[in-house]
C-alpha positions in Angstrom: 111.6 93.4 97.0 109.5 96.5 96.7 106.9 94.9 94.5 106.4 92.1 97.1 105.5 94.3 100.1 102.3 95.9 101.3 102.0 98.9 103.6 100.2 97.9 106.9 100.6 101.0 108.9 102.4 104.4 109.1 103.2 106.2 112.3 105.4 109.0 113.7 107.7 108.5 116.7 110.0 111.2 118.1 109.6 113.3 115.0 110.5 110.4 112.6 108.1 108.6 110.2 108.0 104.8 110.1 106.0 102.4 108.0 105.1 98.8 108.9 105.3 96.6 105.8 104.4 93.0 105.3 105.7 90.5 102.7 103.2 89.3 100.1 103.2 85.8 101.5 102.2 87.3 104.9 105.0 85.5 106.7 107.1 88.5 107.9 106.5 92.1 108.9 109.1 94.8 109.1 109.5 98.5 110.2 111.1 100.8 107.7 112.1 104.4 107.7 113.4 107.0 105.2 116.8 106.0 103.9 116.4 102.3 104.5 117.7 100.1 101.7 115.7 97.1 100.4 116.8 94.4 98.1 116.0 96.4 94.9 115.9 100.0 96.1 115.4 102.4 99.0 112.8 104.3 101.0 112.7 107.9 99.8 109.9 109.3 101.9 107.1 108.4 104.2 104.0 110.5 104.5 100.8 110.0 106.5 99.2 107.8 103.8 102.0 106.7 101.5 105.5 105.5 101.1 107.7 106.5 98.2 110.5 104.1 97.0 113.3 104.5 94.5 113.5 101.1 92.8 116.5 100.0 90.8 115.6 99.0 87.2 117.9 96.5 85.6 117.0 97.4 82.0 119.8 98.8 79.8 117.3 100.3 77.4 116.0 102.8 79.9 117.6 106.2 80.5 117.3 106.3 84.2 118.5 103.2 86.2 115.6 103.6 88.7 111.9 104.4 89.0 109.7 105.9 91.6 107.2 103.6 93.3 104.4 104.9 95.5 102.6 102.5 97.8 99.5 103.8 99.5 98.4 102.8 103.1 94.8 102.3 101.9 95.0 101.5 98.2 91.8 102.1 96.3 90.1 99.0 94.9 
């Protein structure tokens, strides 16, 4: 789930951006790229210091069925 991952690194390879993410329990690490689907959303874009996700919201009271989530490589304390 998007809320349960942390960005560990961002790099570019052959013109494509990738991000290394780690689960909150620190047991697994994954490489993701734009367009990849996660359990509750997808990767919209990857920049040099952040990853933007489109997270599905299962709340019938909201107008949009999704929200944008931005995770920084080096979040401020």
